[in-house]
C-alpha positions in Angstrom: 0.0 0.0 0.0 1.5 3.4 -1.0 2.8 5.5 1.9 0.5 8.4 1.3 -2.6 6.1 1.7 -1.1 4.7 4.9 -0.6 8.2 6.3 -4.2 9.1 5.5 -5.5 6.0 7.2 -3.4 6.7 10.2 -4.7 10.3 10.4 -8.3 9.0 10.2 -7.7 6.6 13.0 -6.0 9.3 15.1 -9.0 11.7 14.9 -11.6 9.0 15.3 -13.7 9.4 18.4 -13.9 6.1 20.2 -12.9 4.5 23.5 -9.3 3.4 23.7 -7.4 1.3 26.1 -4.2 2.7 27.7 -1.9 0.9 25.3 -4.1 2.2 22.4 -3.9 5.7 23.7 -0.1 5.5 23.9 0.0 4.2 20.3 -2.3 7.0 19.3 0.1 9.6 20.7 3.1 8.0 19.0 1.2 7.9 15.7 0.2 11.5 16.1 3.8 12.6 16.6 4.9 10.5 13.6 2.2 12.1 11.4 3.2 15.6 12.5 6.8 14.9 11.8 5.9 13.9 8.2 3.1 16.3 7.4 3.8 19.5 9.3 6.5 21.9 7.8 7.4 23.2 11.3 7.7 19.7 12.9 9.8 18.4 10.0 12.5 21.1 10.7 12.9 20.3 14.4 16.0 18.8 16.0 16.8 17.8 19.6 18.6 21.1 20.0 15.8 23.3 18.6 13.3 21.6 20.9 15.4 21.8 24.1 14.3 25.2 25.2 10.6 24.3 24.6 11.0 21.2 26.7 12.3 23.4 29.5 9.4 25.9 29.1 6.9 23.0 29.3 8.5 21.8 32.5 8.1 25.3 34.0 4.5 25.4 32.9 3.9 22.1 34.6 5.4 23.4 37.8 3.2 26.5 37.6 0.1 24.3 37.3 1.2 22.4 40.4 1.7 25.7 42.3 -1.7 26.9 41.3 -3.3 23.5 42.3 -5.0 23.6 38.9 -5.9 20.0 38.1 -7.2 20.8 34.6 -4.0 22.7 33.6 -1.9 20.0 35.3 -3.4 17.4 33.1 -2.8 19.5 30.0 0.8 20.3 30.9 1.6 16.7 31.6 0.4 16.0 28.1 2.5 18.8 26.6 5.6 17.5 28.4 4.9 13.9 27.3 4.6 15.1 23.7 8.1 16.6 23.9 9.5 13.3 25.3 7.8 11.4 22.5 9.3 13.8 19.9 12.8 13.3 21.4 12.4 9.6 21.2 11.1 9.8 17.6 14.2 11.8 16.7 16.4 9.2 18.4 14.7 6.5 16.2 15.4 8.5 13.1 19.1 8.7 14.0 19.0 5.0 14.7 20.3 5.5 18.3 17.4 4.4 20.5 13.7 3.7 20.6 10.9 3.8 23.3 11.7 0.1 24.0 15.3 1.1 24.7 14.2 4.0 26.8 11.9 1.9 29.0 14.5 -0.9 29.3 17.2 1.5 30.3 14.9 3.2 32.9 13.8 -0.1 34.5 17.4 -1.4 34.6 18.6 1.8 36.2 15.9 1.9 38.8 16.2 -1.7 39.8 20.0 -1.6 40.0 19.9 1.6 42.1 17.3 0.2 44.5 19.0 -2.9 45.9 17.2 -2.2 49.2 14.0 -2.9 47.3 15.0 -5.5 44.7 18.0 -7.0 46.5 19.4 -7.7 49.9 21.0 -4.3 50.7 19.8 -2.6 53.9 18.5 0.9 53.9 16.4 2.1 56.8 16.5 5.9 56.3 16.5 8.4 53.4 20.2 9.1 54.1 21.0 5.4 53.7 19.3 5.4 50.4 21.2 8.5 49.2 24.5 7.1 50.2 23.8 3.8 48.4 22.6 5.8 45.4 25.9 7.7 45.0 28.0 4.6 45.6 26.1 2.8 42.8 26.5 5.7 40.4 30.2 5.7 41.0 30.3 2.0 40.1 28.6 2.9 36.8 31.7 4.8 35.7 31.3 8.3 37.0 34.6 9.8 38.1 33.0 12.3 40.4 29.8 12.3 42.3 29.2 15.8 40.7 29.4 14.5 37.2 25.6 14.1 37.0 24.6 17.6 37.9 23.2 19.2 34.7 24.7 22.5 33.6 21.3 23.5 32.1 19.7 23.7 35.6 18.8 27.1 37.1 21.9 28.0 39.2 19.8 28.1 42.4 18.7 24.5 41.9 22.2 23.4 40.6 23.8 24.7 43.8 21.2 22.8 45.9 21.9 19.6 44.0 25.7 20.0 44.4 25.3 20.6 48.2 23.0 17.6 48.6 25.3 15.3 46.8 28.4 16.2 48.9 26.3 16.1 52.0 25.5 12.5 51.2 29.1 11.5 51.9 29.4 13.6 55.1 30.9 16.8 53.6 28.5 19.1 55.4 28.0 21.4 58.3 27.3 19.6 61.6 24.3 21.9 62.3 22.4 24.9 61.0 24.2 27.2 63.5 27.4 26.9 61.5 25.6 27.9 58.3 24.0 30.9 60.1 27.4 32.0 61.3 28.7 31.6 57.7 25.8 33.8 56.5 26.7 36.6 58.8 30.3 36.3 57.7 29.4 36.4 54.0 27.2 39.5 54.5 30.1 41.3 56.2 32.4 40.3 53.4 29.9 41.6 50.8 29.6 45.0 52.7 33.4 45.3 52.7 33.9 44.4 49.1 35.7 47.2 47.3 35.4 46.4 43.6 32.6 45.3 41.3 34.3 42.0 40.9 34.6 41.4 44.6 31.0 42.4 45.1 29.9 39.8 42.5 32.0 37.1 44.1 30.8 37.8 47.6 27.2 38.0 46.5 27.6 34.6 44.9 29.1 33.2 48.1 26.1 34.6 50.0 23.6 33.0 47.7 25.4 29.7 47.8 25.4 29.8 51.7 21.6 30.7 51.6 21.0 27.7 49.5 23.0 25.6 52.0 20.8 26.9 54.8 17.6 25.9 52.9 18.7 22.3 53.2 18.7 22.6 57.0 15.2 24.1 56.8 14.1 21.1 54.8 13.0 23.2 51.8 14.1 23.5 48.2 15.4 27.0 47.5 13.8 27.0 44.0 10.4 26.3 45.5 10.9 28.9 48.3 11.9 31.6 45.8 9.2 30.7 43.4 6.5 31.0 46.2 8.0 34.3 47.3 8.0 35.7 43.8 4.4 34.5 43.3 3.4 36.1 46.6 5.1 39.4 45.6 3.4 39.4 42.2 0.0 38.8 43.8 0.5 41.7 46.2 1.8 44.0 43.5 -1.2 43.3 41.3 -3.4 44.6 44.2 -1.4 47.8 44.3 -1.8 48.1 40.5 -5.6 47.8 41.0 -5.5 50.6 43.6 -3.4 52.9 41.4 -5.6 52.3 38.3 -8.8 52.9 40.4 -7.4 56.2 41.7 -7.0 57.6 38.2 -3.5 58.8 39.2 -0.2 57.9 37.4 2.5 55.9 39.1 4.8 58.9 39.0 2.4 60.9 41.1 2.7 58.6 44.1 5.4 59.2 46.7 7.4 56.3 48.1 5.5 56.7 51.3 2.1 56.4 49.6 3.3 53.3 47.7 4.5 51.8 51.0 1.0 52.3 52.5 -0.5 50.5 49.5 2.0 47.7 49.9 1.1 47.3 53.6 -2.6 47.2 52.7 -1.9 44.5 50.1 0.0 42.4 52.6 -2.8 42.7 55.1 -5.3 41.4 52.5 
């Protein structure tokens, strides 16, 4: 049967409204991605590199839906992210390097081998035990450093957090949060005393790195904390915008003191 006819039959099956099992739904998505790759001029041009930033954007949109506790958007964003994963695997198949079967096999093999306390006879009673075993197993897989697996494409806040958690897993850490707090005070003093622009930048980086370290002792992820703080600020600032717009005055007409009053009112609400 000519390829064009096969494509048309595939398209008809994709758009058909009927109940499907989970495996059938999975096949439908894969077929959809294949058709887009062949029929859509934009999709035909894409490469792993051209789609990388979109994959990152979809991840952030998924996190936003989680923050908003929006189940409808969460469902949609999970789909968008899965679409990008399917596309990356399709491109891998085109290069002849891997398929979905290879991806799933590698995933299961890695998770089974890295959880000997579940699938083997290794003992791990606490989360810390699991993390230590995890790093030991990854070193056996050929990594020269436990930091080799930290992606450079991460936000630097999260990257610092991951680095600190990894070295903490082998005992390279502060004994308590008091030492980190003392270090914070020290870093603030060094930032205040920095003479040049370069020194200020270096000391500010050290301060941020220490703040990230302290977040671990609080039991919070700094990326999550900062995202929530930013969302909170945005919500309060929108209330100030509403007040300014309702007043009929321009922003420039407000004094710093008046804006501070509006800020305090927004915080109270």
